[in-house]
LONU-116775 format. One record per residue (C-alpha): z negated, y, x. Coordinates in steps of 0.5 Angstrom, whole numbers, padded with zeros to 4 digits, always signed. Layout:
N
ZYX;...
***
This chain:
480
+0004-0078-0012;+0007-0076-0019;+0011-0070-0020;+0012-0070-0012;+0018-0066-0009;+0021-0068-0003;+0024-0064+0003;+0032-0063+0003;+0035-0065+0010;+0042-0067+0012;+0044-0067+0004;+0039-0072+0003;+0032-0071-0001;+0027-0074+0004;+0020-0075+0004;+0015-0070+0008;+0011-0073+0013;+0005-0070+0011;+0001-0071+0004;+0004-0067-0001;+0000-0060-0003;-0001-0058-0010;+0002-0052-0013;-0003-0048-0018;-0002-0043-0023;-0006-0037-0021;-0006-0035-0029;-0009-0042-0031;-0012-0046-0025;-0012-0052-0030;-0005-0052-0029;-0002-0056-0023;+0006-0054-0023;+0007-0060-0018;+0006-0063-0011;+0011-0061-0006;+0012-0065+0001;+0010-0062+0007;+0015-0062+0013;+0013-0064+0020;+0015-0061+0026;+0020-0067+0028;+0023-0066+0021;+0024-0059+0022;+0028-0061+0028;+0032-0066+0024;+0034-0061+0019;+0036-0056+0025;+0040-0062+0028;+0043-0063+0021;+0045-0056+0020;+0048-0056+0027;+0053-0061+0024;+0054-0058+0018;+0055-0051+0020;+0062-0053+0024;+0065-0056+0018;+0063-0050+0013;+0065-0045+0018;+0072-0048+0017;+0072-0049+0010;+0077-0045+0006;+0075-0038+0004;+0076-0040-0004;+0072-0046-0003;+0066-0042+0000;+0067-0037-0005;+0067-0042-0011;+0060-0045-0008;+0057-0038-0008;+0059-0036-0015;+0057-0043-0018;+0050-0042-0015;+0050-0035-0018;+0052-0037-0025;+0047-0042-0026;+0042-0038-0024;+0044-0033-0029;+0045-0038-0034;+0038-0041-0033;+0034-0034-0032;+0029-0036-0038;+0027-0043-0035;+0027-0041-0028;+0024-0034-0029;+0018-0038-0033;+0017-0043-0027;+0017-0037-0022;+0012-0033-0026;+0008-0039-0027;+0007-0040-0020;+0007-0033-0017;+0003-0029-0023;+0008-0024-0024;+0009-0022-0032;+0015-0026-0035;+0020-0021-0036;+0019-0019-0028;+0020-0027-0027;+0026-0027-0031;+0029-0021-0028;+0028-0024-0021;+0032-0030-0022;+0037-0026-0025;+0038-0021-0019;+0038-0027-0015;+0044-0030-0019;+0047-0023-0017;+0046-0023-0010;+0050-0030-0010;+0055-0027-0014;+0056-0021-0009;+0056-0025-0003;+0061-0030-0006;+0066-0023-0007;+0064-0022+0001;+0067-0028+0003;+0074-0026+0001;+0073-0019+0004;+0072-0021+0011;+0078-0017+0014;+0078-0016+0022;+0080-0010+0025;+0086-0009+0030;+0085-0004+0035;+0090+0000+0040;+0089-0001+0047;+0089+0004+0053;+0094+0000+0056;+0101-0001+0055;+0103-0008+0052;+0096-0010+0050;+0094-0012+0043;+0086-0012+0041;+0083-0015+0035;+0076-0015+0034;+0073-0021+0030;+0067-0023+0026;+0065-0030+0027;+0059-0034+0024;+0052-0034+0029;+0051-0042+0027;+0044-0044+0025;+0040-0039+0021;+0032-0040+0020;+0030-0037+0013;+0023-0035+0012;+0021-0032+0006;+0015-0029+0003;+0011-0031-0003;+0011-0025-0007;+0018-0025-0009;+0019-0033-0009;+0027-0033-0010;+0030-0026-0009;+0028-0025-0002;+0030-0032+0000;+0036-0031-0004;+0038-0024-0001;+0038-0028+0006;+0041-0035+0004;+0047-0032+0000;+0050-0028+0006;+0048-0033+0011;+0052-0038+0007;+0058-0033+0006;+0059-0031+0013;+0060-0039+0015;+0053-0040+0017;+0048-0046+0016;+0041-0045+0013;+0034-0048+0015;+0030-0045+0009;+0022-0045+0010;+0019-0042+0004;+0012-0039+0003;+0007-0045+0002;+0004-0042-0004;+0010-0042-0008;+0015-0048-0007;+0017-0049-0014;+0022-0043-0014;+0025-0045-0007;+0025-0053-0010;+0029-0051-0016;+0034-0046-0012;+0035-0052-0007;+0036-0057-0013;+0042-0052-0015;+0045-0051-0008;+0044-0059-0007;+0049-0060-0013;+0055-0056-0010;+0060-0058-0005;+0057-0056+0001;+0058-0060+0008;+0052-0064+0009;+0047-0061+0013;+0049-0054+0011;+0043-0052+0007;+0036-0055+0008;+0029-0054+0005;+0023-0055+0009;+0017-0054+0005;+0010-0054+0010;+0005-0049+0013;+0007-0044+0018;+0003-0047+0023;+0007-0053+0024;+0014-0052+0020;+0014-0045+0021;+0012-0045+0029;+0017-0051+0030;+0023-0046+0027;+0022-0040+0030;+0021-0043+0037;+0027-0047+0037;+0032-0046+0042;+0038-0049+0037;+0038-0044+0032;+0042-0038+0033;+0038-0033+0028;+0031-0032+0025;+0030-0028+0019;+0023-0027+0016;+0019-0023+0011;+0012-0023+0011;+0006-0019+0015;+0006-0015+0021;+0002-0020+0025;+0006-0026+0023;+0013-0022+0024;+0010-0020+0031;+0009-0027+0033;+0016-0029+0030;+0019-0023+0035;+0015-0026+0041;+0018-0033+0040;+0025-0031+0039;+0025-0027+0044;+0023-0032+0049;+0029-0036+0047;+0034-0030+0046;+0034-0032+0039;+0037-0026+0034;+0031-0024+0029;+0031-0020+0023;+0024-0018+0021;+0021-0014+0014;+0014-0013+0015;+0008-0009+0013;+0008-0002+0009;+0004+0004+0007;+0009+0007+0002;+0007+0014-0001;+0009+0018-0008;+0009+0025-0007;+0008+0029-0014;+0009+0036-0013;+0007+0042-0018;+0014+0043-0021;+0014+0035-0023;+0015+0032-0030;+0008+0029-0030;+0010+0024-0035;+0015+0021-0031;+0010+0022-0025;+0005+0017-0028;+0011+0012-0030;+0013+0012-0023;+0006+0011-0020;+0005+0006-0025;+0011+0002-0023;+0011+0003-0016;+0003+0002-0015;+0001-0003-0020;+0007-0007-0023;+0007-0014-0020;+0000-0013-0019;+0002-0009-0013;+0004-0015-0009;+0010-0011-0007;+0012-0009+0000;+0015-0003-0003;+0009-0001-0007;+0006+0006-0007;-0001+0005-0005;-0002+0012-0003;-0001+0018-0009;+0000+0024-0005;-0001+0030-0011;-0001+0037-0010;-0007+0041-0012;-0004+0045-0018;-0003+0038-0022;-0008+0034-0019;-0013+0033-0024;-0008+0033-0030;-0004+0027-0026;-0011+0023-0025;-0012+0024-0032;-0006+0021-0035;-0005+0016-0030;-0012+0013-0031;-0010+0013-0039;-0004+0009-0037;-0009+0004-0033;-0014+0004-0039;-0008+0002-0044;-0005-0003-0039;-0006-0011-0041;-0009-0015-0035;-0007-0022-0037;-0004-0029-0036;+0004-0028-0033;+0007-0032-0040;+0003-0028-0045;+0006-0023-0049;+0004-0016-0047;+0002-0017-0040;+0003-0011-0036;-0001-0014-0030;-0001-0021-0028;-0006-0025-0024;-0007-0024-0016;-0003-0030-0013;-0008-0033-0010;-0016-0034-0009;-0015-0031-0002;-0011-0025-0004;-0016-0023-0009;-0022-0024-0004;-0018-0019+0001;-0017-0014-0005;-0024-0014-0007;-0026-0013+0000;-0022-0007+0001;-0025-0004-0005;-0032-0005-0002;-0029-0001+0004;-0026+0004+0001;-0033+0006-0003;-0036+0005+0004;-0032+0010+0007;-0033+0015+0001;-0027+0014-0004;-0029+0015-0011;-0027+0010-0016;-0023+0014-0022;-0021+0007-0025;-0023+0000-0024;-0029-0004-0022;-0030-0007-0029;-0030-0015-0031;-0023-0017-0033;-0024-0020-0040;-0018-0026-0040;-0019-0032-0044;-0016-0036-0038;-0019-0039-0031;-0015-0035-0026;-0015-0030-0021;-0015-0023-0025;-0017-0016-0022;-0017-0010-0026;-0013-0005-0023;-0016+0000-0019;-0015+0008-0017;-0019+0012-0012;-0019+0019-0012;-0023+0024-0006;-0019+0020-0001;-0016+0022+0006;-0010+0020+0010;-0015+0017+0016;-0019+0013+0011;-0018+0005+0013;-0015+0004+0005;-0010+0009+0007;-0008+0006+0014;-0007-0001+0013;-0003-0005+0008;-0007-0007+0001;-0003-0012-0002;-0006-0011-0009;-0007-0007-0015;-0010-0001-0011;-0008+0006-0011;-0011+0012-0007;-0010+0019-0009;-0010+0024-0003;-0010+0031-0005;-0006+0036-0001;-0005+0044-0002;+0003+0044-0002;+0010+0041-0001;+0009+0041+0007;+0002+0038+0007;+0005+0033+0003;+0011+0031+0007;+0006+0031+0013;+0001+0026+0010;+0007+0022+0008;+0010+0021+0015;+0003+0020+0018;+0003+0013+0018;+0005+0007+0023;+0010+0004+0017;+0016+0007+0014;+0019+0003+0009;+0020+0007+0002;+0018+0014+0000;+0018+0017-0007;+0018+0025-0009;+0017+0027-0016;+0020+0034-0017;+0025+0039-0021;+0027+0042-0014;+0034+0041-0011;+0032+0044-0005;+0026+0040-0004;+0029+0034-0006;+0034+0035-0001;+0029+0037+0005;+0025+0031+0003;+0031+0026+0004;+0032+0029+0011;+0025+0029+0013;+0022+0023+0010;+0021+0018+0016;+0023+0012+0012;+0028+0007+0011;+0029+0008+0003;+0028+0015+0000;+0027+0015-0008;+0027+0022-0012;+0024+0022-0019;+0024+0014-0018;+0019+0009-0017;+0018+0007-0010;+0019+0000-0012;+0026-0002-0014;+0032-0003-0010;+0040-0005-0011;+0043-0011-0008;+0049-0008-0006;+0046-0003-0001;+0042-0003+0006;+0035-0005+0005;+0030-0004+0011;+0025+0001+0014;+0023+0004+0020;+0017+0004+0025;+0012-0002+0024;+0016-0004+0017;+0022-0007+0020;+0026-0009+0026;+0033-0011+0027;+0039-0010+0023;+0039-0008+0015;+0039-0013+0010;+0043-0013+0003;+0050-0010+0002;+0056-0010+0007;+0050-0008+0012;+0048-0016+0012;+0054-0018+0016;+0051-0014+0022;+0046-0019+0023;+0049-0026+0020;+0056-0025+0024;+0057-0024+0032;+0063-0020+0034;+0069-0023+0038;+0074-0018+0042;+0081-0021+0043;+0086-0018+0048;+0093-0021+0048;+0099-0018+0053;+0105-0018+0049;
***
């Protein structure tokens, strides 16, 4: 098939066992980015076997050599951010500036973990017994399965792959089947580095076969997954059966609180960036906007004006603020949620009109609901689209109670001028990440990322905390 892209197994490009699938541009359905081979369960097993062999060599590779590999990958990603950012935006639909920014951040992840290679310092501990010395060492796990989502086709994959390699592991990478182009481009860069054959493998394919073969394998030592709660629960169940370590980042229902002392212009910018950037297709999106009564009407007026001026259009077009939805099925799911909200009694303050875009794609006007309560389905379940709901509350205490009244706990935001309220919020918000006077979407790469409740399971991602997942501790005793 023309423009077909193979799997990468054991240091070789390998044809997939199943027919290649087309990768379609959600901004323009006439644009096929390429065709991507589909792995069979047997090919996933082959990739795992290759990873087992490659990992043993990689774990013994000198630190400076490992540092050089990761730094080279990071440098190339940054140097090619314009080219690869355009590719990413074509296949996922986020505006071009966001696509370029994602590739640039991916390069930074590799650069950061290249430096972490040289910071792997073990500890000496005093024994309670005379004449005995104790050391604690961190060693690689072995083979790590990486399963990444479609909304951040490169960054989420990279913040798993880079630390896995930095700490001496081998990787079998299965990206979301909706966005294989960014994964393939990343793999092509990695394939040209001085890695032992099998240390890194790419198996594009569907979750039912390729993903299932990876999570049920007894020959991987860890699975790191980002995706829906339902699939995350399946990963947890499958890995538990084989006593395989797992790390899960799943759903969310994040909230941004706007208090009566807030800078409303700042609040509107934070709400727009948090709820609507990336078409709302972010696990950190603030789909619940909890607003104190005293400023409710002003806030809604300013936010609807902001939405009215936001251009919906193709990802690569100048001035696009909100790109297309990533797929037909996701667009249809978003439209169903709009209908559910209206049936439950929500008022559509903005949205609902046809989007006039000169392209055949999956476009949706951003939606803002008012007159919603926290017990409505639209405020309980994750809606992965440009849809936000305003919840009116009387005061700060009610706002905080509403924010915490959810099964999820990834990010939370507060807009206020009060230092006392900010301090209290940071202590009492039941989430893994807390933002004060910032959008809920947007995190740094050198600090831990993760949530509570149904949002996350296992050790945190990113920063130095990543070593808790990608290494195992060995305690060594020596009698002098």
